[in-house]
N, C-alpha and C positions, 0 to 999 in steps of 0.2 A: 704317477707311472704306471704300475701294474694295472691299477682300475683301468685306467684308459688303455692300455695294450690289452686287456681281456676284454673290455667292451668293443673294442675295435676287430680284433681277430677272431674272436670266439662268436659275437653276435653280429657285428656289421655296423655297429653305430659308429658314427663318426668316421667312417670310411669314405674319403674325398673321392669325388668322380667329377668328370667335366659338366655332367648335366645337372647337379647339384652343388657345384663347389662353393658358392658363396654361403648357402644353407649349412653345409656339413661345418665350413670354416668356422662361421659363427658359433654353432652348436658345440664345438670342440672348444673355442676360446672361452664358452661359458661354461663347460665343463671345468678347464682347468683353473679358472679363478673359484669356483666352488671348492675345488679341491686344496686351493691354496689357503681360501679362507676359512674353510672346516676340515682340517685336517684328521685322517683318522689314526687314532691312538691305539697302538697295539700293546699287549702286556709284556711285559719283560721277562722273559724266560731264560736269562741269561746262566741262572743256576741249573737248569734242567738239562739232562742228557735223556733224548727220545731215540728209541729203537723202533723202527716201522718194519713190519714183517707182513708181507701180502702179495697180491698178483701183480697185474698191469697196472690197476687204479694207483697203486703206490710206485711200481716199479718201471712204468713205461719208459721213462728215462732216468737219467741219474743227474739232470741240471737242476738249474734254480726255479726252471718252470714245473718242475715234480711238485707232488704234495709235499714231501719231506723237504726240499728245498725252499718253499714258500714258507713253511713254518719256521724254518731255521734262519731266513732271511729277515721275516717281520718281526721275529719273536727274541731273537740272540740265541736261542736255545742250541745245543750242540746235538745234531741231529745224524742218524745213520740209516741210510735206505737199503734196507734189506728185501725189498721186493722184486717180484720177477714175476714177468707175463706167463700165463697159462697155468700158474701152480692152484692146487686146490688145498683145502684143509682136510680132505680125505686123504688118506693115506692110500697110495697105488704102488705096488711091487714095481721096481724098476724104473721109477721115475721120482723127481722132486717132488716134494710136498710141505706144506707146513711143518710137518715133523721132522724133514731136513733140517731146516731151518732151525728148530729146536736142538737138535744134534748139535749142530755147528756153536750155538750158544752157550751149549752145557760144555763144548770142549770134546764132543764125542767124532769118531771118524774122521778127524780133519783131512786125513790122507787121501779119501775117497772123493774129496770135490777138487772141482777145476779151479784154482785160484785165478784163473784169469775171467772169471764169472763176476760181475758187479755185486751181484748180490752176496755171494761168499765172501769177497774181500770186504764188504760193509760189514758183514757179522764179525768177521775175524775182527776187524778194527775196532768194533764197538767192545768183543771179547777181551782186547788188549789196550783198550783205553786206560788213561793215567789218571783221571780225576780222583781226587780223593774225598772232595766235597760237591756232592749233587742230589739232586731231585732226579730220581730214576722211573722215566716211564716208558712202557712197551705198547705201541699200537698195533692190533692185527685186524687185518681187514681179507678175507677170504668168503667166498659164495658163489659169484657168477660161474665160475668155471664148472664147479661142482653141478650147479645147475645145467649148464650147457652140457656136460658130460652125461647128466642123468644119473649121478653119484646118489646111492641111498641116504635120505636126510639122517635117519637114526635107527638104531637097534633098541626096542624097547626094553629088549630081554638083556642087553647089555651096554649101559649107556656109554662105555668108554671103549665101545669097538671102533677101533680107528680105521676100519673099512667104510667107515659112515662118516658123513659131514659133521655131525655134532660129535660123534666119538674122537673123531681127530684133533676137533678143537678143545675139547673137552681134557684130552690126554695131555695136548702140547701146553695149554694154560698151565695144569697141574704141575709139569714138568717145570715150567718157566717160574712159578710160584716157588718151589722148590730150591731152583739153582738162583732165585733173585728175589729173596722175601721182602727186601727194602721197596721193590718196585711197584708202581701203580701200575695196572695193565688195564686198558680200553679196547674192549672188542667193538667192531664196527659191522653192523650188518650189510647185506648188499644193497647198492640203489635200484630203484626202476629203471625199466627198459622198455623200448617200444618191440623186439624182438618178439618172436613167438608167443603173438596174442597178449602183447604186455606182459610175457613172464606167466601167462596162466594156462599155457600148454604146458604138460608132462612129456619130457624128452625120454622116458625108458620107463618100463614097468615098475622099476624100483625107485624111479625117480621123484619128485615132487614138483609143484609149481614154485614159483620163484618165492611166493610169500611163507612157505613152507620152510625154506632155509633161514629166511629172515627169523621166524617164529622160533625156531630151531636154536638161532645164534642167540637169541635174546634170553633163552631157557639156560643156554649154557653158562652166559654171564652171570645170570642171578645164583645159579648153583654153586659158580666159583666163586661168587663174593667179590666181581669185577664190575666195572664200570661197562655199559652198554651204549653205543651211539646208533641210534636207530636211522641210519642213512635212507632206508626207503622211506618212512612218514615223514622224517623231520627234515629231510636235507633241501626240500624245496623242488625238486625234480619230479616232474609228472607230465601226463599226456597234455597238459596245456603248453608247454614250453620245451 
């Protein structure tokens, strides 16, 4: 059902209209039979607890169609959606960022956050969870907003400079590793975009092109000894589609 839903509403396949009604109905019926005869088997992650921290890629909505929602529905994992649109890996004074989420996950400054915010409540729910036996995973996804805002990619003289994208990520990840030493952490790089000359345009004097943020994220993951998912190169989104 999810495959058909995505194929119809995202890509337009199987969408029925009067001009090609018969052809599309037949195509849809063939797709349904294929799925019935060759069901996709998803991994059983029912022993996993997964905290997602990120921007709108993660937190554009909190329903079952979000990335955390799909992961939870298809795998049985207990998921917490700590994503919020517009946030950055870079620490920016006076605004929330990745490090704000880390504060909450550590139990810091809880009174300073709006409890009616979805991402705040999700992280608090995660922190107060009661599971005793679990495999804990933290998934982190930032980068597009850092690029759009022209935030500095890194400070070569201070790799933990939280006023930069790489420094904010590195600092936050190190703190999460200290707070949750049993957790596997996965850092995801930003995806390909068509905007700003496919991400090749620098949007400030200090900012880089989009690939610079991807490379920086990969370096942070390597330095911190965590997993890296290269969404820019490996996800399959490019100029052709």
